[in-house]
N, C-alpha and C positions, 0 to 999 in steps of 0.2 A: 446748295444746303450742303455746308459742313459737317463735318466727322462727328461724330460726340467728345470724340478725346481732343480734340483741339479746341473745343468749345470749353472746356474746363480747365484748360489752365489759363495762367495768368498772363494778360500781355508782356511784349517784352519790351525792356526798357535798355536805354543805351546806358553806359558806363556815365557817371559824369563828371564833366570838367576835371582835369588835374589827378584824377583817378586811371590806376591802371593793376591790371588783375595783381599785380605782386600786392598790393594792399589791400587784397581780398581774403577771405576764410577762408584755406584750403579744407574741401572737401576730405573724409575721412571714410577709410573703406574697410571695411570689418566681412575677416572670412568666415563665413561659417562649417566648420568641421564638422563631418558627423563623430559622435561620441566613440571612442575606440572600443574592442571588443572583449565580451568579458572576457578575463585568462581562466585560462581550462582548469576545470577542478583534480585536485589532487588526491579525494578522498582517503583521509589521513583520519579523520575519526571512524571513518567505516573497517581500515586500516588497521588501529590497534586495536578496533574490539574485536577482530578477526582473528590477533595477536592475541589478544587476552585470553578471549571464551572458546575462541573457535581454529587452534592451531592445528589441523588435520597436516599433517607430512612436511611441514610448517610453512605450508602453505599463506597462512597467516603473517608469518614473520615474513616473505618474500614479497607481499602484499605489501607489508609496512616498509621496505627497505628503497620500494617503487615511489611510494608516496615521498617519504621525502626527498628524494632523490627532484622528484615532478615540482615538490615545492621549492627545492635551492634552482629549479630552472628557471622557477613563475620568477623568482628576487630577482634571476638576473638579466631579465624580459626576453629567456629563449621559449618565447611561447609554443613551437612543433615540438621542443624536445620533450614541454614540460606535459605538452597533448599525447606525447608517447608513452613517457611514464606513466602518465594518469591514469589512461586507456588498460595498460599492461597492468598496475597495480585494481584496477575495477574487476579486470576480468579474472587475477587472482584472489580477489575475495569474493566471487560468483559463485569458481572454481570451487572455493572454501566452505562457501554458505552450502551448496550444494551433497555436497560430500558430506559438510556434519549433518545436516536434515537427513541424507540415507542412513547415516549414521545409526543416531538417534532411533528414527523407525525401525531396524535392523536391533538394536539393545529390545527396544518394544516387543518386537514381534518375540525375541528368544526365551525373552522373558516370557512373555504370556502365553506358549507353549510350553516351556519346562512345567509352567504352574500347572497348566491343562494336562501333562502328562505326569508330573506326582500324582496330582487328585485322584488320574484313573489305576497308578499305580494302588493307590490307597485305598481303592474303592475295591481293587479287583484282591488286595490281599485278607478286605474284609467278608470279604465273598467267599475268598478260599478256607482262610482260619475263621470261624465264627469266633468261637470261645477266646478270641484275643479282642476286643472290642477297643481298638483305636482312638474312634472317637464317637463310639455313642454314649449317650447318659445315662450313666445306669440309674 
């Protein structure tokens, strides 16, 4: 019994008279390379928003500078430098975002406590001096 692989091959035919290997078409070898890895991210849009809207201690501006450096490195095909600058821009953006969220929460808390304190002071003045109604309907 012959193996299945040998049975599926066409039979061998010798070259015709007067033909040599030079007259036959040559085979073409195509090498398939894997696609190149995607270039590293530069976080330019995020840095631009951080620089314009959330520039706490100039962290947004510094992130924008590192993003532009990362984009320049990417154009020069220096992917390791672009990755380094891009990750620095990313961490600066994260730090600016966290600090700005903390600052907004702090401002909201201060406004809320200030409002509550002012309302308590007005209420105490109304109780202490009833002859001067500040907010009572007449």
